[in-house]
C-alpha positions in Angstrom: 109.8 111.6 83.9 106.7 110.7 85.5 107.4 108.4 88.7 106.3 107.3 92.1 107.7 109.2 94.8 110.2 111.2 92.7 112.6 113.4 94.5 114.6 116.4 93.3 118.2 115.8 92.9 120.2 118.0 95.3 122.9 120.4 94.1 126.3 119.2 93.6 129.8 119.9 93.5 131.6 118.2 90.3 134.6 116.1 91.5 137.0 113.8 89.7 140.0 111.8 90.9 142.3 109.2 89.5 144.6 105.9 90.5 147.4 104.8 92.8 149.9 102.0 91.9 152.5 100.1 94.2 154.8 99.4 91.4 156.8 102.4 91.4 159.5 101.4 94.0 160.2 98.2 91.9 160.7 100.4 88.8 162.8 103.0 90.6 165.1 99.9 91.8 165.3 98.2 88.2 166.0 101.7 86.6 168.8 102.3 89.2 170.1 98.9 88.8 170.1 99.2 85.1 171.7 102.8 85.2 174.5 101.3 87.3 175.3 98.5 84.9 175.3 100.7 81.8 177.9 103.1 83.6 180.0 100.0 84.2 179.5 98.8 80.8 180.4 102.5 79.2 183.5 102.6 81.1 184.5 99.1 80.2 183.7 100.1 76.6 186.0 103.3 76.9 188.8 101.4 78.3 188.5 98.6 75.4 188.4 101.5 72.9 191.3 103.6 74.2 193.5 100.4 74.4 192.3 99.5 70.7 193.5 103.1 69.4 196.7 102.8 71.4 197.4 99.4 69.6 196.3 99.5 66.3 197.9 98.9 63.2 199.0 102.2 61.5 198.8 100.1 58.2 195.3 98.9 58.9 193.3 101.5 61.3 190.1 100.7 63.2 187.1 101.8 61.6 186.1 105.2 63.7 182.5 105.2 62.4 181.9 101.9 64.6 183.0 103.6 67.7 180.8 106.7 66.9 177.7 104.6 66.5 178.5 102.6 69.6 178.9 105.9 71.7 175.7 107.3 70.3 173.8 104.1 71.0 175.0 104.2 75.0 174.2 107.9 75.0 170.5 107.1 73.9 170.2 104.3 76.4 171.3 106.5 79.1 168.8 109.3 78.0 166.1 106.8 78.1 166.8 105.5 81.5 166.7 109.0 83.0 163.3 109.8 81.1 162.0 106.6 82.8 163.4 107.9 86.1 161.5 111.0 85.6 158.2 109.4 84.6 158.3 107.1 87.5 158.8 110.1 90.0 155.6 111.9 88.1 153.8 108.8 88.7 154.5 108.6 92.4 153.2 112.2 92.7 150.2 111.7 91.0 149.6 108.6 93.3 150.0 110.4 96.4 147.5 113.0 95.2 144.7 110.6 94.2 145.1 109.1 97.5 144.5 112.3 99.4 141.7 113.1 97.0 140.0 110.1 98.1 140.6 110.3 101.6 138.9 113.6 101.4 135.7 111.6 100.2 135.3 110.0 103.3 132.0 111.1 105.3 130.5 112.8 102.1 127.6 111.6 99.6 128.8 110.6 96.4 127.1 110.1 92.8 128.7 107.1 91.2 128.0 105.3 88.2 126.1 102.0 89.1 122.8 100.4 89.0 122.4 98.6 92.4 121.0 100.9 95.2 120.0 100.0 98.9 116.6 100.6 99.9 116.1 101.9 103.2 112.5 102.7 104.9 111.0 101.4 101.8 112.7 103.8 99.6 115.3 103.5 96.9 116.6 105.9 94.5 118.5 106.0 91.2 119.5 108.7 88.8 119.1 108.3 85.2 120.9 109.9 82.2 118.5 110.0 79.6 120.1 111.4 76.0 116.8 112.4 74.4 113.2 112.7 74.7 111.7 109.1 75.1 109.4 106.4 76.7 111.4 104.4 79.6 111.1 100.9 80.4 112.2 100.3 84.0 112.8 96.7 85.7 113.8 96.3 89.2 115.3 93.0 90.5 116.1 92.0 94.0 119.6 90.5 95.0 118.5 87.1 93.9 117.9 88.5 90.6 114.1 88.0 90.9 112.2 90.8 88.9 110.0 92.6 91.6 108.9 95.6 89.8 108.3 96.9 86.1 107.1 100.2 84.6 106.9 102.4 82.0 107.3 106.3 81.8 107.9 109.0 79.5 111.1 111.4 80.3 112.4 114.5 78.7 116.2 114.3 78.1 118.3 115.0 80.9 121.0 114.0 83.3 120.9 112.7 86.8 116.9 112.7 86.6 116.0 110.9 89.9 113.6 107.6 90.1 112.5 106.6 93.4 110.8 103.3 94.0 108.7 102.9 97.3 109.3 99.1 97.3 105.9 98.3 96.2 105.7 95.1 93.5 103.4 95.2 90.5 101.5 92.5 92.2 101.0 94.9 95.5 103.7 93.1 97.6 105.8 95.4 99.9 109.5 94.1 99.3 111.6 94.5 102.4 114.8 96.8 102.6 117.9 95.7 100.9 119.6 95.7 97.6 118.1 96.2 94.3 119.1 96.5 90.7 117.6 98.6 88.1 117.4 98.3 84.5 116.3 100.9 82.1 115.9 101.2 78.3 114.3 103.5 76.1 113.0 104.5 72.8 113.2 108.0 71.3 110.5 109.8 69.2 111.6 108.0 66.2 111.1 104.7 67.9 114.9 104.0 68.1 116.5 102.2 71.0 118.7 104.3 73.3 120.7 103.5 76.2 119.9 104.8 79.4 122.9 105.1 82.1 122.0 104.6 85.9 123.8 106.3 88.8 123.3 105.7 92.7 123.9 108.0 95.6 125.4 107.1 98.9 127.8 108.2 102.0 131.3 107.1 101.5 132.0 105.2 104.5 135.6 104.2 103.7 138.5 104.3 101.2 140.8 101.1 100.5 144.5 102.7 99.6 145.9 99.3 99.0 143.9 99.0 95.8 144.9 100.3 92.5 143.2 102.6 91.8 141.8 103.2 95.4 138.1 101.7 96.0 135.6 103.7 97.8 132.9 101.8 99.7 129.3 103.1 99.5 126.6 101.3 100.9 128.7 98.2 101.5 129.6 98.2 97.6 133.0 99.2 96.1 133.5 101.7 93.4 136.6 103.0 91.7 137.6 106.9 91.8 136.5 107.0 87.7 133.0 106.2 88.7 132.6 109.0 90.8 130.4 111.9 89.1 130.0 114.2 91.9 130.3 114.9 95.5 128.3 116.4 97.8 129.4 118.0 101.2 128.3 116.4 104.1 125.6 118.8 106.1 126.6 119.9 109.5 
């Protein structure tokens, strides 16, 4: 892509993670309570069954098929409850793993899906994913939604193509540091419209583990773990 002040994207180590939830304890409690109730009902059923068998009319015996069907139903419900307990344990283990991974991101530079970047020292950088060779129209707006820059560029297909803006508006105005949002659209060689996704890069300052999934804070904005595309280890 032909840009102003374009920078070369650093090498990155791919990293992906996934989500936590606070509902597992209540699920386990519900399953445990239901299991106790089922066990009590099953014992009551067996007591009634035994009593009926002992006191049935020899000339008009009870239908054993009904007893068999009820036994099968009880067994099926019990097995389902055990399966639910196992799934709840797996979810809890997964949540613990995800929280540990999220905490490991603190202090590292992350590349995440997003269109809003923070300009510092008159420099803001986005990374664009261009699916095919195309002409790209770029629009940049400030925090209040006012368009401050537009431009047209040619770009070869590729991922993580950096676009750096020096804060200079089309009218020559030098815009102050702050948050700016990019919008990119393109047309390929056949003049078909193509979508261009934007990503931003920043240091993970904190992780909120009370949310599900955990939220990473990057330059004051929150991102989910699923939005993380890559992680760059902090330099010594």
